Backbone bond lengths (Angstrom), bond angles and torsions (degrees), N, CA, C in turn:
res aa  C-N    CA-C-N  psi(-1)  N-CA   C-N-CA  omega(-1)  CA-C   N-CA-C  phi
1 M - - - 1.460 - - 1.526 109.27 -
2 D 1.350 117.12 125.64 1.457 119.53 -178.75 1.529 110.19 -76.78
3 V 1.334 115.33 168.05 1.457 120.60 -173.54 1.520 111.92 -64.49
4 W 1.341 117.25 -33.17 1.459 120.14 -178.73 1.536 110.58 -69.13
5 T 1.311 115.51 -41.97 1.466 119.64 178.71 1.521 110.53 -66.25
6 L 1.328 116.09 -41.23 1.462 120.13 178.70 1.525 110.72 -62.46
7 T 1.325 116.10 -41.19 1.466 120.15 178.37 1.518 110.82 -63.08
8 A 1.348 116.25 -42.79 1.465 120.41 179.34 1.526 111.02 -64.40
9 L 1.332 116.48 -38.79 1.459 120.46 179.10 1.525 110.76 -66.17
10 N 1.328 116.60 -43.36 1.464 120.10 178.68 1.531 111.24 -64.08
11 T 1.335 115.86 -35.35 1.466 119.81 177.27 1.519 110.83 -65.72
12 A 1.342 116.73 -42.39 1.460 120.71 178.16 1.529 110.64 -62.53
13 K 1.330 116.76 -41.02 1.473 120.01 178.41 1.521 110.53 -65.13
14 R 1.321 116.75 -41.47 1.468 120.55 179.63 1.522 110.92 -62.43
15 D 1.340 115.66 -40.62 1.461 120.98 -178.49 1.526 112.79 -85.24
16 R 1.329 117.19 2.47 1.468 122.99 -178.69 1.531 111.03 53.74
17 R 1.344 114.31 54.38 1.456 122.02 173.66 1.517 108.89 -116.28
18 G 1.320 116.75 138.79 1.443 120.30 175.83 1.525 110.80 -69.50
19 A 1.329 116.78 149.78 1.462 121.13 -179.98 1.518 109.47 -151.80
20 V 1.331 115.30 153.67 1.459 121.77 178.00 1.521 108.62 -128.96
21 L 1.336 116.03 125.90 1.458 121.10 175.10 1.521 107.58 -90.29
22 V 1.328 115.95 114.13 1.464 122.02 -177.74 1.526 108.40 -98.57
23 S 1.325 116.32 115.88 1.465 121.43 -178.30 1.520 110.22 -114.82
24 D 1.334 116.08 125.49 1.473 122.73 174.39 1.522 106.70 -88.17
25 L 1.321 117.87 107.97 1.459 121.06 -171.77 1.515 112.71 -67.38
26 A 1.334 117.59 -33.77 1.457 120.36 -179.48 1.521 111.48 -74.45
27 A 1.311 116.03 -42.40 1.465 120.33 -177.15 1.524 112.42 -82.09
28 G 1.327 116.92 -19.90 1.457 120.04 -178.57 1.508 113.25 72.73
29 T 1.345 116.90 24.96 1.460 121.33 179.96 1.521 109.97 -113.88
30 S 1.315 115.39 160.53 1.459 119.89 177.90 1.511 109.61 -152.32
31 R 1.334 114.65 156.68 1.464 120.31 174.54 1.514 108.44 -148.91
32 L 1.318 114.92 152.18 1.454 121.00 -179.04 1.518 109.44 -99.36
33 I 1.332 116.53 131.15 1.454 122.12 177.51 1.521 108.03 -120.30
34 T 1.324 116.65 116.62 1.453 120.68 178.74 1.524 109.42 -85.86
35 E 1.326 116.01 165.00 1.459 120.59 -172.90 1.524 113.48 -64.56
36 D 1.338 117.39 -19.15 1.456 120.30 177.25 1.532 111.79 -95.78
37 Q 1.345 117.24 9.54 1.462 121.54 -179.75 1.525 111.86 -129.96
38 V 1.326 116.75 25.55 1.462 120.13 -176.78 1.530 109.47 -67.56
39 P 1.338 118.22 126.53 1.457 120.45 -179.18 1.525 111.53 -77.07
40 T 1.315 115.99 168.97 1.462 120.63 173.72 1.527 108.78 -82.22
41 G 1.318 117.18 176.59 1.459 121.11 176.71 1.510 113.07 88.84
42 D 1.349 115.42 -173.12 1.463 121.74 -175.65 1.524 112.16 -61.60
43 L 1.334 116.63 -39.21 1.458 119.18 -179.93 1.520 110.59 -63.94
44 G 1.322 116.46 -44.24 1.453 120.13 179.78 1.518 112.11 -61.63
45 Q 1.329 116.83 -40.85 1.462 120.41 179.06 1.530 110.77 -63.17
46 E 1.334 116.03 -41.47 1.463 119.60 -180.00 1.526 110.79 -67.46
47 I 1.321 117.09 -38.27 1.460 121.06 178.49 1.524 110.39 -64.26
48 E 1.323 116.78 -41.67 1.463 119.96 179.15 1.524 111.15 -61.32
49 V 1.335 116.29 -41.94 1.465 120.29 177.47 1.522 110.31 -60.29
50 R 1.336 115.87 -43.14 1.466 120.08 -178.25 1.526 111.60 -68.75
51 L 1.330 117.42 -36.99 1.456 120.09 179.11 1.529 111.36 -65.71
52 L 1.332 116.26 -32.57 1.459 119.42 179.00 1.525 111.73 -77.75
53 S 1.325 116.77 -38.84 1.467 119.95 -177.27 1.518 112.72 -84.18
54 G 1.340 116.45 -27.66 1.458 120.75 -175.96 1.513 113.54 78.14
55 K 1.341 117.94 9.34 1.460 121.62 -175.55 1.530 111.43 -100.79
56 S 1.336 115.87 128.89 1.462 121.96 174.35 1.522 109.16 -83.77
57 G 1.349 116.21 162.60 1.459 118.37 177.78 1.513 113.21 167.01
58 M 1.332 114.51 174.93 1.455 122.69 -179.72 1.522 110.44 -86.40
59 V 1.341 115.47 145.61 1.457 121.59 172.66 1.528 108.73 -141.11
60 E 1.323 115.95 154.47 1.462 122.20 174.58 1.517 107.77 -111.72
61 I 1.320 116.72 117.60 1.464 121.85 -179.54 1.516 109.24 -133.79
62 D 1.332 116.33 122.05 1.464 121.98 179.21 1.528 111.91 53.85
63 G 1.328 116.11 40.56 1.454 120.83 177.66 1.512 114.89 76.67
64 R 1.309 117.59 7.68 1.465 121.12 179.94 1.525 109.82 -110.28
65 S 1.324 115.78 141.35 1.461 121.32 174.48 1.524 108.51 -92.87
66 L 1.333 115.68 114.88 1.455 120.97 -177.52 1.524 109.86 -117.86
67 F 1.313 114.67 138.90 1.464 118.85 172.81 1.523 107.39 -105.73
68 L 1.334 115.75 124.65 1.458 121.44 -179.45 1.525 108.55 -105.07
69 N 1.314 115.38 110.16 1.462 121.91 -179.26 1.532 108.47 -100.52
70 V 1.317 116.04 111.34 1.461 121.53 -172.45 1.523 111.36 -90.44
71 H 1.320 115.30 133.42 1.466 121.62 176.40 1.524 107.76 -124.79
72 L 1.328 116.77 111.03 1.460 121.82 179.82 1.524 110.54 -117.94
73 P 1.326 117.28 143.31 1.465 119.05 173.77 1.522 109.83 -62.80
74 P 1.319 117.83 143.75 1.467 119.11 176.57 1.533 110.02 -61.23
75 P 1.323 118.80 122.39 1.469 119.39 179.33 1.517 110.88 -70.36
76 K 1.315 115.29 149.06 1.465 118.90 -179.29 1.526 110.42 -131.51
77 I 1.317 114.62 151.54 1.452 121.78 176.97 1.520 107.80 -117.52
78 V 1.311 116.32 124.14 1.459 121.99 176.46 1.525 107.58 -106.99
79 V 1.306 116.26 121.57 1.459 121.95 -177.84 1.521 109.07 -109.25
80 I 1.333 115.90 122.35 1.459 120.44 174.88 1.533 106.97 -94.03
81 G 1.297 116.09 106.01 1.459 120.50 -179.68 1.511 112.25 125.32
82 A 1.330 116.08 114.69 1.472 121.70 178.35 1.521 108.81 -92.28
83 V 1.331 116.16 67.74 1.462 122.32 -174.72 1.524 110.15 -110.40
84 H 1.339 115.87 -177.49 1.465 119.98 -177.91 1.532 112.06 -61.33
85 I 1.320 117.01 -37.83 1.464 120.10 177.93 1.525 109.82 -61.07
86 S 1.319 116.29 -41.29 1.469 121.05 -179.66 1.523 111.21 -64.32
87 Q 1.337 116.39 -37.89 1.464 119.85 179.08 1.524 111.48 -62.31
88 A 1.318 117.07 -35.13 1.461 120.37 177.79 1.524 111.45 -80.36
89 L 1.335 116.57 -37.58 1.461 121.09 -175.91 1.525 112.71 -69.03
90 A 1.325 117.17 -40.12 1.462 120.75 -173.57 1.529 113.29 -57.04
91 P 1.345 120.45 -52.89 1.467 118.64 179.94 1.523 113.26 -67.95
92 M 1.337 117.67 -33.86 1.467 120.04 176.65 1.528 110.53 -62.16
93 A 1.327 115.54 -46.51 1.458 120.44 -178.39 1.520 111.30 -64.10
94 A 1.320 116.83 -39.53 1.461 120.52 178.08 1.519 111.04 -62.01
95 L 1.337 117.26 -41.42 1.463 121.25 177.75 1.525 111.39 -63.29
96 A 1.337 116.59 -30.72 1.463 121.42 -179.69 1.525 112.20 -83.76
97 G 1.333 117.27 1.11 1.458 120.63 174.55 1.514 115.44 96.97
98 F 1.312 118.16 12.29 1.463 121.51 179.27 1.528 110.44 -96.46
99 A 1.322 115.71 140.81 1.456 120.24 167.40 1.528 106.68 -79.20
100 V 1.322 117.27 134.67 1.465 121.15 -173.95 1.524 110.36 -118.96
101 T 1.331 115.03 133.53 1.455 121.76 174.34 1.526 108.49 -125.68
102 I 1.311 116.72 131.72 1.460 122.44 177.03 1.523 108.31 -110.23
103 I 1.337 116.20 130.84 1.466 121.35 -179.97 1.530 109.18 -126.08
104 D 1.318 116.63 128.37 1.460 120.48 176.80 1.527 108.04 -163.53
105 P 1.322 118.31 119.72 1.465 119.74 -179.27 1.524 113.34 -73.01
106 R 1.319 116.40 -9.79 1.468 120.22 -179.54 1.529 108.97 -81.36
107 T 1.301 115.64 101.57 1.466 120.89 -172.78 1.525 113.28 -65.65
108 A 1.316 117.55 -19.93 1.462 119.34 177.14 1.524 111.06 -70.30
109 F 1.343 116.50 -24.92 1.467 121.40 179.29 1.529 111.77 -96.19
110 A 1.318 115.88 -41.96 1.466 120.59 -175.26 1.523 110.51 -85.48
111 T 1.333 115.93 76.52 1.456 120.89 -178.75 1.526 110.11 -117.75
112 P 1.328 117.73 145.39 1.466 120.91 177.96 1.526 112.77 -59.09
113 E 1.324 116.79 -29.38 1.463 119.69 -179.84 1.528 110.99 -65.08
114 R 1.315 117.24 -34.75 1.464 121.01 -178.85 1.529 112.33 -84.23
115 F 1.339 116.76 -20.47 1.472 120.34 -176.57 1.533 110.16 -134.82
116 A 1.302 114.88 58.87 1.471 120.39 -178.37 1.529 110.39 -62.49
117 G 1.333 115.62 130.93 1.455 121.05 176.30 1.507 115.14 77.65
118 I 1.338 118.02 4.66 1.465 122.25 -178.51 1.528 109.61 -104.77
119 D 1.328 116.77 143.82 1.463 121.61 175.46 1.525 108.02 -66.93
120 L 1.320 116.53 105.35 1.464 122.33 -170.64 1.525 110.05 -118.87
121 H 1.337 115.47 133.90 1.468 120.65 179.84 1.525 109.04 -128.39
122 A 1.310 116.50 113.67 1.467 121.21 175.99 1.524 108.21 -89.71
123 D 1.333 114.98 62.96 1.461 122.39 -176.38 1.523 108.91 -141.30
124 W 1.333 114.85 170.44 1.453 120.10 174.93 1.530 109.50 -75.06
125 P 1.317 117.69 144.54 1.470 120.43 -177.00 1.522 114.18 -52.30
126 D 1.329 117.72 -44.70 1.461 120.14 -178.30 1.521 111.58 -58.99
127 D 1.329 116.32 -37.33 1.468 119.98 -179.84 1.532 110.50 -67.67
128 V 1.326 116.74 -37.93 1.459 120.39 -179.94 1.528 110.82 -69.52
129 F 1.343 117.28 -43.28 1.460 120.67 -176.30 1.528 112.68 -68.88
130 A 1.318 116.98 -16.81 1.465 119.41 177.38 1.524 111.35 -62.95
131 S 1.332 116.31 -29.35 1.471 119.98 179.59 1.525 112.63 -116.20
132 M 1.328 116.68 -4.03 1.463 121.04 179.75 1.528 108.60 -135.52
133 P 1.333 117.78 77.91 1.461 119.97 -176.47 1.524 112.43 -66.35
134 L 1.325 114.83 151.49 1.454 121.79 175.66 1.525 109.82 -89.32
135 D 1.346 116.55 163.18 1.458 120.03 179.00 1.518 110.18 -154.42
136 R 1.346 116.24 -170.99 1.466 121.85 -175.53 1.521 113.05 -68.52
137 Y 1.311 117.94 -12.28 1.461 121.30 177.19 1.525 111.34 -105.02
138 S 1.322 115.75 22.08 1.461 121.54 178.15 1.522 109.87 -111.73
139 A 1.327 115.77 144.44 1.459 122.42 171.81 1.522 108.15 -115.14
140 M 1.317 115.66 139.28 1.462 120.92 179.72 1.520 109.97 -113.89
141 V 1.338 115.80 129.57 1.467 122.26 178.94 1.526 107.40 -126.14
142 A 1.328 116.82 116.49 1.467 121.35 -178.60 1.522 109.15 -110.54
143 V 1.322 116.59 116.85 1.472 119.43 -172.38 1.527 114.06 -135.41
144 T 1.330 119.46 21.47 1.462 119.04 -178.01 1.530 113.25 -84.78
145 H 1.334 117.12 -23.64 1.474 121.91 -172.75 1.528 111.18 72.02
146 D 1.318 117.79 6.10 1.470 121.30 179.75 1.525 108.07 -111.51
147 P 1.341 118.81 110.97 1.462 121.00 -177.95 1.524 114.09 -56.19
148 K 1.330 116.38 -33.17 1.464 118.92 -178.93 1.522 111.43 -62.58
149 I 1.337 116.51 -27.28 1.457 120.94 -178.48 1.533 110.78 -99.21
150 D 1.328 116.12 -44.40 1.470 120.20 -176.21 1.524 113.05 -69.85
151 D 1.336 117.13 -45.83 1.469 120.14 -170.72 1.529 113.76 -59.62
152 P 1.322 120.43 -42.73 1.470 118.99 178.28 1.525 112.28 -59.80
153 G 1.331 116.88 -36.89 1.458 119.73 177.61 1.510 111.66 -67.43
154 L 1.325 117.43 -41.84 1.463 121.21 179.27 1.523 110.97 -64.52
155 I 1.316 116.65 -43.14 1.467 120.46 179.73 1.527 110.54 -62.52
156 A 1.322 116.23 -45.12 1.468 120.08 179.41 1.524 111.12 -62.28
157 A 1.336 116.64 -40.23 1.463 120.84 -178.47 1.524 111.70 -67.51
158 L 1.324 116.59 -42.76 1.466 120.18 179.50 1.526 110.73 -66.01
159 N 1.310 116.99 -40.81 1.473 120.26 179.06 1.521 111.93 -67.27
160 A 1.348 117.17 -28.80 1.464 121.30 -178.33 1.524 112.42 -86.07
161 G 1.326 117.76 -9.21 1.467 120.20 -178.62 1.511 113.46 73.45
162 C 1.332 118.02 33.88 1.466 121.24 178.77 1.530 110.52 -55.93
163 F 1.333 116.68 144.21 1.459 119.90 -176.95 1.520 112.58 -70.35
164 Y 1.330 116.94 -16.40 1.456 120.96 178.34 1.524 109.01 -147.76
165 V 1.339 115.48 133.35 1.456 121.26 174.38 1.524 106.74 -137.13
166 G 1.326 116.53 118.18 1.455 120.70 -178.96 1.515 111.04 -132.06
167 A 1.333 115.48 150.38 1.461 119.68 -178.95 1.523 110.12 -140.40
168 L 1.322 115.45 137.11 1.454 121.95 179.27 1.529 109.53 -75.31
169 G 1.326 115.73 146.14 1.459 119.55 176.29 1.516 112.09 138.78
170 S 1.317 115.48 159.76 1.459 121.80 179.52 1.528 110.38 -75.31
171 R 1.319 116.15 173.69 1.469 120.37 177.38 1.518 111.03 -63.47
172 K 1.334 116.41 -35.31 1.460 120.17 177.18 1.526 110.62 -65.13
173 T 1.329 115.70 -42.77 1.469 120.63 177.36 1.524 110.28 -62.55
174 H 1.335 115.73 -40.46 1.464 119.12 -178.28 1.528 111.16 -69.18
175 A 1.317 117.35 -33.60 1.466 119.82 178.13 1.533 110.09 -60.87
176 K 1.328 116.40 -41.75 1.464 119.71 176.76 1.532 110.60 -66.89
177 R 1.346 115.55 -34.93 1.466 120.08 177.98 1.535 110.23 -63.19
178 I 1.306 116.32 -42.25 1.461 120.79 179.11 1.524 110.55 -59.51
179 E 1.328 116.23 -41.94 1.468 120.30 178.83 1.528 110.76 -61.40
180 R 1.326 116.50 -42.75 1.465 119.86 -178.92 1.527 111.17 -67.02
181 L 1.317 116.89 -44.74 1.462 119.99 -177.80 1.522 111.10 -68.34
182 S 1.320 116.74 -34.78 1.467 119.69 176.02 1.524 110.07 -64.39
183 A 1.336 115.90 -42.20 1.464 120.12 178.24 1.523 111.35 -64.59
184 A 1.344 115.72 -26.51 1.469 120.10 179.05 1.523 112.31 -80.62
185 G 1.340 116.82 -4.13 1.463 120.01 174.41 1.507 115.75 105.42
186 L 1.338 119.02 2.34 1.461 120.36 178.26 1.524 109.37 -80.71
187 N 1.345 115.74 143.40 1.456 119.05 179.83 1.526 110.92 -83.35
188 G 1.329 114.72 163.97 1.454 120.44 -175.65 1.509 113.73 -62.10
189 E 1.345 117.28 -35.93 1.463 120.31 -179.60 1.519 111.12 -63.62
190 A 1.329 116.49 -42.14 1.462 120.25 179.24 1.525 110.72 -65.53
191 I 1.327 116.03 -46.00 1.462 120.11 -178.50 1.520 111.14 -62.72
192 A 1.324 116.92 -34.35 1.466 121.01 -179.23 1.524 112.01 -63.82
193 G 1.325 116.82 -16.22 1.464 120.44 178.82 1.511 113.93 -77.43
194 I 1.326 118.30 -7.65 1.464 121.18 179.72 1.523 109.68 -75.80
195 R 1.327 116.86 129.45 1.463 121.34 176.17 1.530 108.06 -84.80
196 A 1.318 115.61 107.46 1.455 120.60 179.83 1.529 108.72 -151.72
197 P 1.318 118.14 126.65 1.463 127.40 -0.47 1.549 111.80 -60.21
198 I 1.292 115.71 147.15 1.455 121.73 -173.02 1.533 112.03 -74.59
199 G 1.328 116.13 146.99 1.460 121.41 173.97 1.511 114.01 89.68
200 L 1.337 115.96 156.06 1.456 120.51 175.18 1.528 110.00 -65.30
201 D 1.307 115.74 147.48 1.459 120.92 -177.84 1.529 109.81 -80.25
202 I 1.331 115.39 87.50 1.468 120.18 179.19 1.529 111.16 -114.61
203 G 1.338 115.47 11.54 1.458 119.44 -178.20 1.508 113.09 75.26
204 A 1.336 116.95 26.09 1.467 121.20 -177.59 1.523 110.68 -61.24
205 A 1.343 116.14 139.32 1.457 121.23 -178.80 1.530 112.56 -125.00
206 T 1.325 117.71 -42.27 1.466 121.13 -177.57 1.532 109.74 -89.14
207 P 1.343 117.20 162.16 1.461 119.56 176.97 1.525 112.89 -54.18
208 A 1.330 117.53 -40.60 1.462 120.36 -179.93 1.526 111.19 -66.19
209 E 1.322 116.79 -40.20 1.464 119.94 179.01 1.522 110.87 -67.43
210 I 1.324 116.64 -39.39 1.463 119.98 177.11 1.528 109.98 -63.36
211 A 1.331 116.53 -38.65 1.466 120.39 177.11 1.521 111.22 -62.06
212 V 1.325 117.12 -40.77 1.470 120.91 176.93 1.519 110.05 -61.15
213 A 1.336 116.99 -44.86 1.465 121.41 -179.27 1.530 111.06 -62.80
214 I 1.332 116.25 -39.77 1.464 120.43 179.35 1.528 110.59 -66.27
215 L 1.336 116.06 -48.14 1.455 119.65 -178.19 1.524 110.97 -62.34
216 A 1.330 116.97 -40.05 1.463 120.30 178.59 1.526 110.88 -61.80
217 E 1.328 116.71 -40.64 1.465 120.18 179.78 1.527 111.18 -68.89
218 I 1.327 116.62 -35.52 1.467 120.35 177.44 1.529 110.38 -64.88
219 I 1.318 116.92 -45.86 1.469 120.46 178.94 1.521 110.38 -61.96
220 Q 1.314 116.49 -43.47 1.468 120.43 177.67 1.533 110.41 -58.52
221 S 1.319 116.96 -44.05 1.463 120.82 -179.53 1.518 111.74 -66.40
222 L 1.326 117.23 -37.81 1.457 121.02 179.49 1.522 111.00 -64.39
223 R 1.323 116.68 -42.97 1.467 120.54 -176.21 1.519 113.08 -81.14
224 R 1.327 117.12 -12.37 1.465 120.35 179.67 1.520 112.14 -119.86
225 R 1.335 116.67 17.32 1.457 120.16 -176.65 1.532 111.08 -67.68
226 S 1.313 115.14 160.52 1.465 120.83 175.69 1.521 108.96 -80.48
227 L 1.324 115.74 138.09 1.457 120.86 177.71 1.509 109.84 -97.88
228 V 1.328 116.10 144.41 1.451 121.07 174.91 1.516 107.43 -85.15
229 S 1.323 116.70 112.12 1.460 120.24 -177.50 1.515 110.36 -126.66
230 A 1.322 115.33 134.46 1.448 120.54 177.71 1.520 112.14 -88.42
231 S 1.321 118.01 1.55 1.467 123.61 -179.99 1.524 111.78 51.01
232 I 1.329 115.37 52.98 1.449 121.07 -178.90 1.529 109.25 -77.35
233 P 1.334 118.98 134.74 1.466 120.61 178.98 1.530 111.30 -56.36
234 Q 1.316 116.60 142.70 1.456 121.13 -178.24 1.519 110.50 -72.24
235 E 1.333 116.42 134.36 1.447 121.13 177.55 1.526 110.33 -82.88
236 A 1.289 115.57 161.05 1.461 120.24 -177.56 1.499 112.13 -70.73
237 N 1.332 117.32 -33.02 1.465 121.54 -176.23 1.505 110.56 -125.47
238 A 1.344 114.20 151.56 1.466 118.17 176.57 1.510 109.53 -76.91
């Protein structure tokens, strides 16, 4: 890998953008394609598949053997609410490869004893996001049932374009949430992106089952997310 490609890759990692290093094994050449520069054609389609799956591998395109080395930012899950669901969700999510952050200003809930080994913040969401911005590789889970705590996290997540935004509560609760978020200036299209009731409909009843449903929906959203593509014409050579 030449110094220019390495610099571009490090920049993509710093900016938390997905990228694929395309290497032509016969020609001995390579180029880096970031998720906002995916070309059209067969190569672009294969890159999009790899960016969604996160899997590197060999492909044959136009008689050329190409190795696609995928580099994705580590996805993270931010949970607003140090509740029983969060206690079950955090270790499950960590096992699935997600970095997990729990935020709750209620110090009686946000204790190290209840969330051992987890990135825990006993602060208000806005204060945490000032030094820990959200992005397209972040998932937001709001489960406190308290609008004063949940809504700032939801607003921040929608404005940041998080790949998943979910909130606990009934349809009636969500209808009131929509009214509040609309009054806060969010448009209907953005608000419609909130998954509520949260989690896949698997008939979950216990906190652990609800956590499974949430994690499953997050994984589904990550693997089926929309990619930012500039539709750049495909070049003749990698």
